[in-house]
N, C-alpha and C positions, 0 to 999 in steps of 0.2 A: 758830576762825581763820577770818577772812573770806576770801571768794573773791579779792578784789582783792590781799590781802596774799600769798596763796598765789602767784598768778600773778606778782606783782612779785618775790617771792624766786626763782621758777623762772626768770624773765627775766633775773636778773643774771648767770647763767653763760653767757648766749648771746653769740655772736660776731656783733656787729652791724655794719653797713656804717660806722658812725662809728667804731667801735673799730679796724675794719679799716684805714681811712684813718690813724688815729692810729699804728698799728704800723708802716704803710708809710712814714709820715713819719719817724719814729723810725729805722727801717732805713736811710733815705737819709742820716740825719745821722750815725749811728753806724756804719754798714756800711763806708764807705771807711777809717775809723780802724781798724777791727777786723780787716779782711782781711789786712793785712800782718802783724799778729800771729799770727793763726790759721793762714795759709796754710803756714808751716814745719811746724807741728805736724801739719797734715792730710797733708802730703806724707810726713813721716816715719811717720805711722800707716800710710799706704798701704804704704810700703816694708816695713814690719814685718809687715803682714799678707801681702803677696806672699811675703816670705821664709818665714813660717810655712807658707803653702800649698805653696811648693816643697818644704819639708822634708817635709811630710805626703806629698806625691806621691811623693818619691824613697823614703821609708820603705815606702810601700804597694808600690812596684815592687821594692824590695830593692837599689837602686843608691844611689851617692853623688849628692849634689845637684849636683856638678859634671858629672855624666853625664846629667843629666835630660833635656837637650835631644836626646839620641841616641834616646830611646824615646818616640815621640809616636804619636798615632792610636789606632784601637780595638784594635790589636794590640800596644800599647806592652808589656803585661804579658808577652806571649809572647817579644817581642823582648828583653826583660831576662832572661828565663829561658834564652833561647838563647845570649845573651852569657855569662850566668854558667856554663852548661854547657861553652861554649867555654873559658873560663878555667880551668874544672877538667880539661879535656883537656890544656890546656898544663901544668898542674901535674903531671898524671899523666906525660906525657912527660918531664918535667924531673926527675922524682922518681929518687933513686938505686936504688930498689927496682923500677923498671919494667922488665918483661921485654919480650922481643920480641913476645909476644902482646898486652901492653898497648899498645905502640906501634901495633902493627897496628889494634888496636881503636880507639885514638885518631884515627888516620888516617881510617878508615872512618866513625867518627861524626862527625868535621869535615865530611866530605862530606854526610852526612846533615842535619847543621846548617845547611849552606849551602842545602839543598833546603827545610828548613823555614822558613828565613827568607824564601826566595822565595815560598813559599806564603803566609806571612802577609802579605807586601806584596801579593800579588795578591788576597787575600781583602779587602783594604781597598776594593776597587771592585766587589765582589760585593753583591748583595741581602742584606738581613738575615739570612734564614734560611740561605743558602747560606754567608755568612761565618761564621755561629755554628758551623755543621756542620764547616767547615774549621779553625776555631779548636779545637774540641773533639778533632778528628783530630790536629792538631799538639800540643796539650797531652797527649794519650794517648802519642804518640810520645816526647815530651820526658819523660814519666813513666818510660817503659821506659829510655831512655837514662841518665836521671839515677840510677836503680836500679842499672844496670850499673856506671856510673862509681863510685858510692859503693862498691860491692862491691870493684872493682878498687883503690880507694884504700884499702881496708880499714876503711871506716866502717860 
């Protein structure tokens, strides 16, 4: 094979200035006709992608999609856990098997949850190392409360 033939074949796939001008000219003619057709599909695809992402985030936090807006920031996961424990305490109080000790525990734990939520909110403005340490401490306390709550609920 000759050198000129190889160069010619290699040059056929290149994007030359002439080809670029041709593509731009075609886009100017076809673009206005295509945009009204493509735009609704693009908007629908963007909405579906956002919906899927919201469902993913909600599943990751363990909450309903409707409540996703309540839990934002770096402490979102902890806020969701705090809300879950709070709901569990409400169920414990409402239980027909709840003893006076259970009610007392629920009241005390509710106060603790308020302090933990305040700690998570305050940690949002802390430097990274301090925030992570505060989040670990809150998570540890939540683990302890969840264990006690599950024991009292008989699970």
